[in-house]
mmJSON file of the N, C-alpha and C atoms, coordinates in Angstrom:
{"data_MODEL":{"atom_site":{
"group_PDB":["ATOM","ATOM","ATOM","ATOM","ATOM","ATOM","ATOM","ATOM","ATOM","ATOM","ATOM","ATOM","ATOM","ATOM","ATOM","ATOM","ATOM","ATOM","ATOM","ATOM","ATOM","ATOM","ATOM","ATOM","ATOM","ATOM","ATOM","ATOM","ATOM","ATOM","ATOM","ATOM","ATOM","ATOM","ATOM","ATOM","ATOM","ATOM","ATOM","ATOM","ATOM","ATOM","ATOM","ATOM","ATOM","ATOM","ATOM","ATOM","ATOM","ATOM","ATOM","ATOM","ATOM","ATOM","ATOM","ATOM","ATOM","ATOM","ATOM","ATOM","ATOM","ATOM","ATOM","ATOM","ATOM","ATOM","ATOM","ATOM","ATOM","ATOM","ATOM","ATOM","ATOM","ATOM","ATOM","ATOM","ATOM","ATOM","ATOM","ATOM","ATOM","ATOM","ATOM","ATOM","ATOM","ATOM","ATOM","ATOM","ATOM","ATOM","ATOM","ATOM","ATOM","ATOM","ATOM","ATOM","ATOM","ATOM","ATOM","ATOM","ATOM","ATOM","ATOM","ATOM","ATOM","ATOM","ATOM","ATOM","ATOM","ATOM","ATOM","ATOM","ATOM","ATOM","ATOM","ATOM","ATOM","ATOM","ATOM","ATOM","ATOM","ATOM","ATOM","ATOM","ATOM","ATOM","ATOM","ATOM","ATOM","ATOM","ATOM","ATOM","ATOM","ATOM","ATOM","ATOM","ATOM","ATOM","ATOM","ATOM","ATOM","ATOM","ATOM","ATOM","ATOM","ATOM","ATOM","ATOM","ATOM","ATOM","ATOM","ATOM","ATOM","ATOM","ATOM","ATOM","ATOM","ATOM","ATOM","ATOM","ATOM","ATOM","ATOM","ATOM","ATOM","ATOM","ATOM","ATOM","ATOM","ATOM","ATOM","ATOM","ATOM","ATOM","ATOM","ATOM","ATOM","ATOM","ATOM","ATOM","ATOM","ATOM","ATOM","ATOM","ATOM","ATOM","ATOM","ATOM","ATOM","ATOM","ATOM","ATOM","ATOM","ATOM","ATOM","ATOM","ATOM","ATOM","ATOM","ATOM","ATOM","ATOM","ATOM","ATOM","ATOM","ATOM","ATOM","ATOM","ATOM","ATOM","ATOM","ATOM","ATOM","ATOM","ATOM","ATOM","ATOM","ATOM","ATOM","ATOM","ATOM","ATOM","ATOM","ATOM","ATOM","ATOM","ATOM","ATOM"],
"id":[1,2,3,4,5,6,7,8,9,10,11,12,13,14,15,16,17,18,19,20,21,22,23,24,25,26,27,28,29,30,31,32,33,34,35,36,37,38,39,40,41,42,43,44,45,46,47,48,49,50,51,52,53,54,55,56,57,58,59,60,61,62,63,64,65,66,67,68,69,70,71,72,73,74,75,76,77,78,79,80,81,82,83,84,85,86,87,88,89,90,91,92,93,94,95,96,97,98,99,100,101,102,103,104,105,106,107,108,109,110,111,112,113,114,115,116,117,118,119,120,121,122,123,124,125,126,127,128,129,130,131,132,133,134,135,136,137,138,139,140,141,142,143,144,145,146,147,148,149,150,151,152,153,154,155,156,157,158,159,160,161,162,163,164,165,166,167,168,169,170,171,172,173,174,175,176,177,178,179,180,181,182,183,184,185,186,187,188,189,190,191,192,193,194,195,196,197,198,199,200,201,202,203,204,205,206,207,208,209,210,211,212,213,214,215,216,217,218,219,220,221,222,223,224,225,226,227,228],
"type_symbol":["N","C","C","N","C","C","N","C","C","N","C","C","N","C","C","N","C","C","N","C","C","N","C","C","N","C","C","N","C","C","N","C","C","N","C","C","N","C","C","N","C","C","N","C","C","N","C","C","N","C","C","N","C","C","N","C","C","N","C","C","N","C","C","N","C","C","N","C","C","N","C","C","N","C","C","N","C","C","N","C","C","N","C","C","N","C","C","N","C","C","N","C","C","N","C","C","N","C","C","N","C","C","N","C","C","N","C","C","N","C","C","N","C","C","N","C","C","N","C","C","N","C","C","N","C","C","N","C","C","N","C","C","N","C","C","N","C","C","N","C","C","N","C","C","N","C","C","N","C","C","N","C","C","N","C","C","N","C","C","N","C","C","N","C","C","N","C","C","N","C","C","N","C","C","N","C","C","N","C","C","N","C","C","N","C","C","N","C","C","N","C","C","N","C","C","N","C","C","N","C","C","N","C","C","N","C","C","N","C","C","N","C","C","N","C","C","N","C","C","N","C","C","N","C","C","N","C","C"],
"label_atom_id":["N","CA","C","N","CA","C","N","CA","C","N","CA","C","N","CA","C","N","CA","C","N","CA","C","N","CA","C","N","CA","C","N","CA","C","N","CA","C","N","CA","C","N","CA","C","N","CA","C","N","CA","C","N","CA","C","N","CA","C","N","CA","C","N","CA","C","N","CA","C","N","CA","C","N","CA","C","N","CA","C","N","CA","C","N","CA","C","N","CA","C","N","CA","C","N","CA","C","N","CA","C","N","CA","C","N","CA","C","N","CA","C","N","CA","C","N","CA","C","N","CA","C","N","CA","C","N","CA","C","N","CA","C","N","CA","C","N","CA","C","N","CA","C","N","CA","C","N","CA","C","N","CA","C","N","CA","C","N","CA","C","N","CA","C","N","CA","C","N","CA","C","N","CA","C","N","CA","C","N","CA","C","N","CA","C","N","CA","C","N","CA","C","N","CA","C","N","CA","C","N","CA","C","N","CA","C","N","CA","C","N","CA","C","N","CA","C","N","CA","C","N","CA","C","N","CA","C","N","CA","C","N","CA","C","N","CA","C","N","CA","C","N","CA","C","N","CA","C","N","CA","C","N","CA","C","N","CA","C","N","CA","C","N","CA","C"],
"label_alt_id":[null,null,null,null,null,null,null,null,null,null,null,null,null,null,null,null,null,null,null,null,null,null,null,null,null,null,null,null,null,null,null,null,null,null,null,null,null,null,null,null,null,null,null,null,null,null,null,null,null,null,null,null,null,null,null,null,null,null,null,null,null,null,null,null,null,null,null,null,null,null,null,null,null,null,null,null,null,null,null,null,null,null,null,null,null,null,null,null,null,null,null,null,null,null,null,null,null,null,null,null,null,null,null,null,null,null,null,null,null,null,null,null,null,null,null,null,null,null,null,null,null,null,null,null,null,null,null,null,null,null,null,null,null,null,null,null,null,null,null,null,null,null,null,null,null,null,null,null,null,null,null,null,null,null,null,null,null,null,null,null,null,null,null,null,null,null,null,null,null,null,null,null,null,null,null,null,null,null,null,null,null,null,null,null,null,null,null,null,null,null,null,null,null,null,null,null,null,null,null,null,null,null,null,null,null,null,null,null,null,null,null,null,null,null,null,null,null,null,null,null,null,null,null,null,null,null,null,null],
"label_comp_id":["MET","MET","MET","ASN","ASN","ASN","VAL","VAL","VAL","HIS","HIS","HIS","PRO","PRO","PRO","THR","THR","THR","THR","THR","THR","THR","THR","THR","GLU","GLU","GLU","MET","MET","MET","ILE","ILE","ILE","GLU","GLU","GLU","HIS","HIS","HIS","ASN","ASN","ASN","PHE","PHE","PHE","THR","THR","THR","HIS","HIS","HIS","HIS","HIS","HIS","VAL","VAL","VAL","PRO","PRO","PRO","VAL","VAL","VAL","ASN","ASN","ASN","GLU","GLU","GLU","ALA","ALA","ALA","VAL","VAL","VAL","CYS","CYS","CYS","ARG","ARG","ARG","LEU","LEU","LEU","HIS","HIS","HIS","ALA","ALA","ALA","ASP","ASP","ASP","VAL","VAL","VAL","ARG","ARG","ARG","LYS","LYS","LYS","ALA","ALA","ALA","CYS","CYS","CYS","ARG","ARG","ARG","LYS","LYS","LYS","ALA","ALA","ALA","ALA","ALA","ALA","LEU","LEU","LEU","ASP","ASP","ASP","ILE","ILE","ILE","ALA","ALA","ALA","PHE","PHE","PHE","LEU","LEU","LEU","CYS","CYS","CYS","PRO","PRO","PRO","GLU","GLU","GLU","SER","SER","SER","ARG","ARG","ARG","GLU","GLU","GLU","ARG","ARG","ARG","SER","SER","SER","LEU","LEU","LEU","ALA","ALA","ALA","LEU","LEU","LEU","THR","THR","THR","LYS","LYS","LYS","LEU","LEU","LEU","GLU","GLU","GLU","GLU","GLU","GLU","ALA","ALA","ALA","MET","MET","MET","MET","MET","MET","TRP","TRP","TRP","ALA","ALA","ALA","ASN","ASN","ASN","ALA","ALA","ALA","ALA","ALA","ALA","ILE","ILE","ILE","ALA","ALA","ALA","ARG","ARG","ARG","ASN","ASN","ASN","GLN","GLN","GLN","GLU","GLU","GLU"],
"label_asym_id":["A","A","A","A","A","A","A","A","A","A","A","A","A","A","A","A","A","A","A","A","A","A","A","A","A","A","A","A","A","A","A","A","A","A","A","A","A","A","A","A","A","A","A","A","A","A","A","A","A","A","A","A","A","A","A","A","A","A","A","A","A","A","A","A","A","A","A","A","A","A","A","A","A","A","A","A","A","A","A","A","A","A","A","A","A","A","A","A","A","A","A","A","A","A","A","A","A","A","A","A","A","A","A","A","A","A","A","A","A","A","A","A","A","A","A","A","A","A","A","A","A","A","A","A","A","A","A","A","A","A","A","A","A","A","A","A","A","A","A","A","A","A","A","A","A","A","A","A","A","A","A","A","A","A","A","A","A","A","A","A","A","A","A","A","A","A","A","A","A","A","A","A","A","A","A","A","A","A","A","A","A","A","A","A","A","A","A","A","A","A","A","A","A","A","A","A","A","A","A","A","A","A","A","A","A","A","A","A","A","A","A","A","A","A","A","A","A","A","A","A","A","A","A","A","A","A","A","A"],
"label_entity_id":["1","1","1","1","1","1","1","1","1","1","1","1","1","1","1","1","1","1","1","1","1","1","1","1","1","1","1","1","1","1","1","1","1","1","1","1","1","1","1","1","1","1","1","1","1","1","1","1","1","1","1","1","1","1","1","1","1","1","1","1","1","1","1","1","1","1","1","1","1","1","1","1","1","1","1","1","1","1","1","1","1","1","1","1","1","1","1","1","1","1","1","1","1","1","1","1","1","1","1","1","1","1","1","1","1","1","1","1","1","1","1","1","1","1","1","1","1","1","1","1","1","1","1","1","1","1","1","1","1","1","1","1","1","1","1","1","1","1","1","1","1","1","1","1","1","1","1","1","1","1","1","1","1","1","1","1","1","1","1","1","1","1","1","1","1","1","1","1","1","1","1","1","1","1","1","1","1","1","1","1","1","1","1","1","1","1","1","1","1","1","1","1","1","1","1","1","1","1","1","1","1","1","1","1","1","1","1","1","1","1","1","1","1","1","1","1","1","1","1","1","1","1","1","1","1","1","1","1"],
"label_seq_id":[1,1,1,2,2,2,3,3,3,4,4,4,5,5,5,6,6,6,7,7,7,8,8,8,9,9,9,10,10,10,11,11,11,12,12,12,13,13,13,14,14,14,15,15,15,16,16,16,17,17,17,18,18,18,19,19,19,20,20,20,21,21,21,22,22,22,23,23,23,24,24,24,25,25,25,26,26,26,27,27,27,28,28,28,29,29,29,30,30,30,31,31,31,32,32,32,33,33,33,34,34,34,35,35,35,36,36,36,37,37,37,38,38,38,39,39,39,40,40,40,41,41,41,42,42,42,43,43,43,44,44,44,45,45,45,46,46,46,47,47,47,48,48,48,49,49,49,50,50,50,51,51,51,52,52,52,53,53,53,54,54,54,55,55,55,56,56,56,57,57,57,58,58,58,59,59,59,60,60,60,61,61,61,62,62,62,63,63,63,64,64,64,65,65,65,66,66,66,67,67,67,68,68,68,69,69,69,70,70,70,71,71,71,72,72,72,73,73,73,74,74,74,75,75,75,76,76,76],
"pdbx_PDB_ins_code":[null,null,null,null,null,null,null,null,null,null,null,null,null,null,null,null,null,null,null,null,null,null,null,null,null,null,null,null,null,null,null,null,null,null,null,null,null,null,null,null,null,null,null,null,null,null,null,null,null,null,null,null,null,null,null,null,null,null,null,null,null,null,null,null,null,null,null,null,null,null,null,null,null,null,null,null,null,null,null,null,null,null,null,null,null,null,null,null,null,null,null,null,null,null,null,null,null,null,null,null,null,null,null,null,null,null,null,null,null,null,null,null,null,null,null,null,null,null,null,null,null,null,null,null,null,null,null,null,null,null,null,null,null,null,null,null,null,null,null,null,null,null,null,null,null,null,null,null,null,null,null,null,null,null,null,null,null,null,null,null,null,null,null,null,null,null,null,null,null,null,null,null,null,null,null,null,null,null,null,null,null,null,null,null,null,null,null,null,null,null,null,null,null,null,null,null,null,null,null,null,null,null,null,null,null,null,null,null,null,null,null,null,null,null,null,null,null,null,null,null,null,null,null,null,null,null,null,null],
"Cartn_x":[0.838,0.0,0.892,0.627,1.382,0.696,1.503,0.99,1.344,0.346,0.551,1.673,2.58,3.71,3.285,2.22,1.813,1.293,0.695,0.262,1.481,2.49,3.72,4.354,4.407,4.974,4.175,2.844,1.99,2.247,2.345,2.608,3.965,4.974,6.306,6.255,5.553,5.457,4.687,3.54,2.672,3.199,4.058,4.574,6.046,6.436,7.78,7.695,8.674,8.742,9.156,8.425,8.697,9.212,10.507,11.144,10.792,10.393,10.117,11.339,11.091,12.2,12.691,11.869,12.285,11.412,11.748,11.025,9.575,9.302,7.929,7.016,7.522,6.748,6.516,7.526,7.358,6.269,6.25,5.225,3.831,3.719,2.415,1.904,2.781,2.385,1.93,2.676,2.335,1.004,0.759,-0.5,-1.697,-1.527,-2.61,-2.894,-1.832,-2.023,-2.698,-2.294,-2.872,-4.362,-4.717,-6.123,-6.964,-6.426,-7.165,-7.273,-6.22,-6.259,-7.354,-7.439,-8.485,-9.864,-10.064,-11.351,-11.661,-10.666,-10.876,-11.291,-10.62,-10.999,-12.416,-12.778,-14.135,-15.167,-14.897,-15.818,-15.937,-14.802,-14.816,-15.616,-15.529,-16.239,-17.728,-18.053,-19.426,-20.313,-19.717,-20.501,-20.503,-21.644,-21.679,-20.809,-20.24,-19.442,-20.329,-19.898,-20.731,-19.907,-20.495,-19.876,-19.698,-20.71,-20.671,-19.521,-19.317,-18.196,-16.874,-16.767,-15.549,-15.286,-16.338,-16.181,-15.773,-16.369,-16.01,-14.528,-14.048,-12.635,-11.733,-12.157,-11.378,-11.301,-12.426,-12.443,-11.623,-11.627,-10.804,-9.32,-8.966,-7.578,-7.195,-8.114,-7.889,-7.722,-8.562,-8.455,-7.105,-6.635,-5.342,-4.229,-4.313,-3.282,-3.299,-4.499,-4.583,-4.102,-4.425,-3.953,-2.43,-1.833,-0.379,0.233,-0.457,0.023,-0.008,-1.048,-1.14,0.045,0.39,1.541,2.826,3.028,4.285,4.494,3.44,3.572,3.638,3.295,3.219,4.095,5.223,6.17,6.802,7.084,7.782,9.266],
"Cartn_y":[-1.166,0.0,1.242,2.165,3.411,4.478,5.272,6.377,7.656,8.537,9.813,10.589,11.203,11.915,12.978,13.711,14.731,14.094,12.903,12.176,11.771,11.276,10.89,12.095,13.231,14.452,14.887,14.81,15.196,14.279,12.98,12.022,12.309,12.527,12.839,14.091,15.107,16.367,16.177,15.518,15.394,14.425,13.497,12.51,12.762,14.033,14.456,15.4,15.314,16.246,17.616,18.647,20.011,20.808,20.953,21.684,23.164,23.819,25.255,26.01,26.902,27.598,28.79,29.27,30.406,30.494,31.447,31.622,32.031,32.759,33.181,31.975,30.969,29.75,29.02,28.969,28.353,29.071,30.404,31.178,30.893,30.715,30.376,29.054,28.065,26.769,26.936,27.699,27.929,28.671,29.637,30.388,29.496,28.581,27.64,26.756,26.227,25.374,26.147,27.395,28.22,28.47,28.799,29.059,27.797,26.666,25.404,24.97,25.199,24.875,25.691,26.99,27.849,27.324,27.006,26.471,25.15,24.287,23.002,23.214,24.137,24.425,24.996,25.858,26.404,25.297,24.398,23.286,22.408,22.107,21.262,21.921,23.231,23.963,24.123,24.399,24.727,23.514,22.421,21.266,20.179,19.528,18.431,17.274,16.531,15.376,14.396,14.079,13.239,12.782,11.875,11.413,12.59,13.468,14.617,15.563,15.787,16.64,15.984,14.692,13.976,14.098,13.966,14.105,15.522,16.519,17.913,18.146,17.62,17.788,17.037,15.847,15.088,15.833,16.366,17.1,18.377,19.019,20.215,19.851,18.732,18.266,17.973,17.37,17.087,18.39,19.386,20.682,21.33,21.215,21.769,21.109,19.798,19.095,19.529,19.681,20.115,21.552,22.41,23.792,23.835,23.037,22.995,22.365,21.406,20.843,21.906,22.727,23.803,24.752,25.082,25.97,25.28,24.056,23.341,23.063,22.672,22.264,23.431,24.619,25.763,26.917,26.608,27.649,28.296,29.536,30.254,30.181],
"Cartn_z":[0.0,0.0,0.0,-0.891,-0.956,-0.12,0.573,1.373,0.639,0.509,-0.173,0.525,-0.246,0.377,1.391,1.109,2.073,3.351,3.249,4.444,5.261,4.596,5.27,5.951,5.26,5.846,7.072,6.981,8.102,9.296,9.041,10.119,10.746,9.929,10.462,11.33,10.874,11.624,12.93,12.864,14.034,15.089,14.697,15.636,15.973,15.917,16.264,17.46,18.339,19.462,18.936,19.337,18.899,20.096,20.168,21.266,21.123,22.218,22.128,21.606,20.629,19.982,20.795,21.725,22.541,23.791,24.632,25.899,25.676,24.606,24.322,24.094,23.42,23.187,24.507,25.356,26.68,27.473,27.391,28.095,27.539,26.217,25.623,26.179,26.241,26.816,28.266,29.027,30.431,30.549,29.666,29.699,29.401,28.439,28.127,29.341,29.955,31.135,32.267,32.471,33.529,33.274,32.041,31.706,31.886,31.458,31.589,33.047,33.816,35.246,35.932,35.594,36.174,35.797,34.536,34.099,34.81,34.965,35.642,37.096,37.776,39.164,39.245,38.308,38.268,38.071,37.131,36.876,38.118,38.748,39.947,41.069,41.171,42.224,41.902,40.647,40.268,39.988,39.575,39.144,40.215,40.384,41.345,40.865,41.817,41.47,40.714,39.505,38.641,37.445,36.708,35.464,34.521,34.475,33.569,33.923,35.224,35.639,35.253,35.464,35.076,33.583,32.788,31.338,30.966,31.615,31.336,31.632,32.74,33.087,32.115,31.701,30.727,29.407,28.941,27.669,27.766,28.915,29.107,29.043,29.655,29.591,28.137,27.402,25.989,25.204,25.493,24.822,25.113,26.356,26.719,25.9,25.746,24.981,23.512,22.938,21.543,21.382,22.349,22.285,22.339,23.223,23.297,22.051,21.453,20.185,19.089,19.078,18.088,18.219,19.463,19.681,19.258,19.709,19.44,17.951,17.282,15.883,14.911,15.366,14.459,14.896,15.491,15.907,14.674,14.819,13.731,13.96],
"occupancy":[1.0,1.0,1.0,1.0,1.0,1.0,1.0,1.0,1.0,1.0,1.0,1.0,1.0,1.0,1.0,1.0,1.0,1.0,1.0,1.0,1.0,1.0,1.0,1.0,1.0,1.0,1.0,1.0,1.0,1.0,1.0,1.0,1.0,1.0,1.0,1.0,1.0,1.0,1.0,1.0,1.0,1.0,1.0,1.0,1.0,1.0,1.0,1.0,1.0,1.0,1.0,1.0,1.0,1.0,1.0,1.0,1.0,1.0,1.0,1.0,1.0,1.0,1.0,1.0,1.0,1.0,1.0,1.0,1.0,1.0,1.0,1.0,1.0,1.0,1.0,1.0,1.0,1.0,1.0,1.0,1.0,1.0,1.0,1.0,1.0,1.0,1.0,1.0,1.0,1.0,1.0,1.0,1.0,1.0,1.0,1.0,1.0,1.0,1.0,1.0,1.0,1.0,1.0,1.0,1.0,1.0,1.0,1.0,1.0,1.0,1.0,1.0,1.0,1.0,1.0,1.0,1.0,1.0,1.0,1.0,1.0,1.0,1.0,1.0,1.0,1.0,1.0,1.0,1.0,1.0,1.0,1.0,1.0,1.0,1.0,1.0,1.0,1.0,1.0,1.0,1.0,1.0,1.0,1.0,1.0,1.0,1.0,1.0,1.0,1.0,1.0,1.0,1.0,1.0,1.0,1.0,1.0,1.0,1.0,1.0,1.0,1.0,1.0,1.0,1.0,1.0,1.0,1.0,1.0,1.0,1.0,1.0,1.0,1.0,1.0,1.0,1.0,1.0,1.0,1.0,1.0,1.0,1.0,1.0,1.0,1.0,1.0,1.0,1.0,1.0,1.0,1.0,1.0,1.0,1.0,1.0,1.0,1.0,1.0,1.0,1.0,1.0,1.0,1.0,1.0,1.0,1.0,1.0,1.0,1.0,1.0,1.0,1.0,1.0,1.0,1.0,1.0,1.0,1.0,1.0,1.0,1.0,1.0,1.0,1.0,1.0,1.0,1.0],
"B_iso_or_equiv":[0.0,0.0,0.0,0.0,0.0,0.0,0.0,0.0,0.0,0.0,0.0,0.0,0.0,0.0,0.0,0.0,0.0,0.0,0.0,0.0,0.0,0.0,0.0,0.0,0.0,0.0,0.0,0.0,0.0,0.0,0.0,0.0,0.0,0.0,0.0,0.0,0.0,0.0,0.0,0.0,0.0,0.0,0.0,0.0,0.0,0.0,0.0,0.0,0.0,0.0,0.0,0.0,0.0,0.0,0.0,0.0,0.0,0.0,0.0,0.0,0.0,0.0,0.0,0.0,0.0,0.0,0.0,0.0,0.0,0.0,0.0,0.0,0.0,0.0,0.0,0.0,0.0,0.0,0.0,0.0,0.0,0.0,0.0,0.0,0.0,0.0,0.0,0.0,0.0,0.0,0.0,0.0,0.0,0.0,0.0,0.0,0.0,0.0,0.0,0.0,0.0,0.0,0.0,0.0,0.0,0.0,0.0,0.0,0.0,0.0,0.0,0.0,0.0,0.0,0.0,0.0,0.0,0.0,0.0,0.0,0.0,0.0,0.0,0.0,0.0,0.0,0.0,0.0,0.0,0.0,0.0,0.0,0.0,0.0,0.0,0.0,0.0,0.0,0.0,0.0,0.0,0.0,0.0,0.0,0.0,0.0,0.0,0.0,0.0,0.0,0.0,0.0,0.0,0.0,0.0,0.0,0.0,0.0,0.0,0.0,0.0,0.0,0.0,0.0,0.0,0.0,0.0,0.0,0.0,0.0,0.0,0.0,0.0,0.0,0.0,0.0,0.0,0.0,0.0,0.0,0.0,0.0,0.0,0.0,0.0,0.0,0.0,0.0,0.0,0.0,0.0,0.0,0.0,0.0,0.0,0.0,0.0,0.0,0.0,0.0,0.0,0.0,0.0,0.0,0.0,0.0,0.0,0.0,0.0,0.0,0.0,0.0,0.0,0.0,0.0,0.0,0.0,0.0,0.0,0.0,0.0,0.0,0.0,0.0,0.0,0.0,0.0,0.0],
"pdbx_formal_charge":[null,null,null,null,null,null,null,null,null,null,null,null,null,null,null,null,null,null,null,null,null,null,null,null,null,null,null,null,null,null,null,null,null,null,null,null,null,null,null,null,null,null,null,null,null,null,null,null,null,null,null,null,null,null,null,null,null,null,null,null,null,null,null,null,null,null,null,null,null,null,null,null,null,null,null,null,null,null,null,null,null,null,null,null,null,null,null,null,null,null,null,null,null,null,null,null,null,null,null,null,null,null,null,null,null,null,null,null,null,null,null,null,null,null,null,null,null,null,null,null,null,null,null,null,null,null,null,null,null,null,null,null,null,null,null,null,null,null,null,null,null,null,null,null,null,null,null,null,null,null,null,null,null,null,null,null,null,null,null,null,null,null,null,null,null,null,null,null,null,null,null,null,null,null,null,null,null,null,null,null,null,null,null,null,null,null,null,null,null,null,null,null,null,null,null,null,null,null,null,null,null,null,null,null,null,null,null,null,null,null,null,null,null,null,null,null,null,null,null,null,null,null,null,null,null,null,null,null],
"auth_seq_id":[1,1,1,2,2,2,3,3,3,4,4,4,5,5,5,6,6,6,7,7,7,8,8,8,9,9,9,10,10,10,11,11,11,12,12,12,13,13,13,14,14,14,15,15,15,16,16,16,17,17,17,18,18,18,19,19,19,20,20,20,21,21,21,22,22,22,23,23,23,24,24,24,25,25,25,26,26,26,27,27,27,28,28,28,29,29,29,30,30,30,31,31,31,32,32,32,33,33,33,34,34,34,35,35,35,36,36,36,37,37,37,38,38,38,39,39,39,40,40,40,41,41,41,42,42,42,43,43,43,44,44,44,45,45,45,46,46,46,47,47,47,48,48,48,49,49,49,50,50,50,51,51,51,52,52,52,53,53,53,54,54,54,55,55,55,56,56,56,57,57,57,58,58,58,59,59,59,60,60,60,61,61,61,62,62,62,63,63,63,64,64,64,65,65,65,66,66,66,67,67,67,68,68,68,69,69,69,70,70,70,71,71,71,72,72,72,73,73,73,74,74,74,75,75,75,76,76,76],
"auth_comp_id":["MET","MET","MET","ASN","ASN","ASN","VAL","VAL","VAL","HIS","HIS","HIS","PRO","PRO","PRO","THR","THR","THR","THR","THR","THR","THR","THR","THR","GLU","GLU","GLU","MET","MET","MET","ILE","ILE","ILE","GLU","GLU","GLU","HIS","HIS","HIS","ASN","ASN","ASN","PHE","PHE","PHE","THR","THR","THR","HIS","HIS","HIS","HIS","HIS","HIS","VAL","VAL","VAL","PRO","PRO","PRO","VAL","VAL","VAL","ASN","ASN","ASN","GLU","GLU","GLU","ALA","ALA","ALA","VAL","VAL","VAL","CYS","CYS","CYS","ARG","ARG","ARG","LEU","LEU","LEU","HIS","HIS","HIS","ALA","ALA","ALA","ASP","ASP","ASP","VAL","VAL","VAL","ARG","ARG","ARG","LYS","LYS","LYS","ALA","ALA","ALA","CYS","CYS","CYS","ARG","ARG","ARG","LYS","LYS","LYS","ALA","ALA","ALA","ALA","ALA","ALA","LEU","LEU","LEU","ASP","ASP","ASP","ILE","ILE","ILE","ALA","ALA","ALA","PHE","PHE","PHE","LEU","LEU","LEU","CYS","CYS","CYS","PRO","PRO","PRO","GLU","GLU","GLU","SER","SER","SER","ARG","ARG","ARG","GLU","GLU","GLU","ARG","ARG","ARG","SER","SER","SER","LEU","LEU","LEU","ALA","ALA","ALA","LEU","LEU","LEU","THR","THR","THR","LYS","LYS","LYS","LEU","LEU","LEU","GLU","GLU","GLU","GLU","GLU","GLU","ALA","ALA","ALA","MET","MET","MET","MET","MET","MET","TRP","TRP","TRP","ALA","ALA","ALA","ASN","ASN","ASN","ALA","ALA","ALA","ALA","ALA","ALA","ILE","ILE","ILE","ALA","ALA","ALA","ARG","ARG","ARG","ASN","ASN","ASN","GLN","GLN","GLN","GLU","GLU","GLU"],
"auth_asym_id":["A","A","A","A","A","A","A","A","A","A","A","A","A","A","A","A","A","A","A","A","A","A","A","A","A","A","A","A","A","A","A","A","A","A","A","A","A","A","A","A","A","A","A","A","A","A","A","A","A","A","A","A","A","A","A","A","A","A","A","A","A","A","A","A","A","A","A","A","A","A","A","A","A","A","A","A","A","A","A","A","A","A","A","A","A","A","A","A","A","A","A","A","A","A","A","A","A","A","A","A","A","A","A","A","A","A","A","A","A","A","A","A","A","A","A","A","A","A","A","A","A","A","A","A","A","A","A","A","A","A","A","A","A","A","A","A","A","A","A","A","A","A","A","A","A","A","A","A","A","A","A","A","A","A","A","A","A","A","A","A","A","A","A","A","A","A","A","A","A","A","A","A","A","A","A","A","A","A","A","A","A","A","A","A","A","A","A","A","A","A","A","A","A","A","A","A","A","A","A","A","A","A","A","A","A","A","A","A","A","A","A","A","A","A","A","A","A","A","A","A","A","A","A","A","A","A","A","A"],
"auth_atom_id":["N","CA","C","N","CA","C","N","CA","C","N","CA","C","N","CA","C","N","CA","C","N","CA","C","N","CA","C","N","CA","C","N","CA","C","N","CA","C","N","CA","C","N","CA","C","N","CA","C","N","CA","C","N","CA","C","N","CA","C","N","CA","C","N","CA","C","N","CA","C","N","CA","C","N","CA","C","N","CA","C","N","CA","C","N","CA","C","N","CA","C","N","CA","C","N","CA","C","N","CA","C","N","CA","C","N","CA","C","N","CA","C","N","CA","C","N","CA","C","N","CA","C","N","CA","C","N","CA","C","N","CA","C","N","CA","C","N","CA","C","N","CA","C","N","CA","C","N","CA","C","N","CA","C","N","CA","C","N","CA","C","N","CA","C","N","CA","C","N","CA","C","N","CA","C","N","CA","C","N","CA","C","N","CA","C","N","CA","C","N","CA","C","N","CA","C","N","CA","C","N","CA","C","N","CA","C","N","CA","C","N","CA","C","N","CA","C","N","CA","C","N","CA","C","N","CA","C","N","CA","C","N","CA","C","N","CA","C","N","CA","C","N","CA","C","N","CA","C","N","CA","C","N","CA","C","N","CA","C","N","CA","C","N","CA","C"],
"pdbx_PDB_model_num":[1,1,1,1,1,1,1,1,1,1,1,1,1,1,1,1,1,1,1,1,1,1,1,1,1,1,1,1,1,1,1,1,1,1,1,1,1,1,1,1,1,1,1,1,1,1,1,1,1,1,1,1,1,1,1,1,1,1,1,1,1,1,1,1,1,1,1,1,1,1,1,1,1,1,1,1,1,1,1,1,1,1,1,1,1,1,1,1,1,1,1,1,1,1,1,1,1,1,1,1,1,1,1,1,1,1,1,1,1,1,1,1,1,1,1,1,1,1,1,1,1,1,1,1,1,1,1,1,1,1,1,1,1,1,1,1,1,1,1,1,1,1,1,1,1,1,1,1,1,1,1,1,1,1,1,1,1,1,1,1,1,1,1,1,1,1,1,1,1,1,1,1,1,1,1,1,1,1,1,1,1,1,1,1,1,1,1,1,1,1,1,1,1,1,1,1,1,1,1,1,1,1,1,1,1,1,1,1,1,1,1,1,1,1,1,1,1,1,1,1,1,1,1,1,1,1,1,1]
}}}
């Protein structure tokens, strides 16, 4: 089976560690984590303990990971 070259390039890019190129990128990652941590604490405080709250926190953690991937994969 042949894999399209752009698919291969995308896989190589997405499955590679992207070291922050400067302190500004490190701060962006930290800002995303801080914002998500605040939202997680708000959800934990405002929502009753339940499956739904657990799912909300899981999805927020997932959003944080995707946001950090966006920063890491698209550095200038």
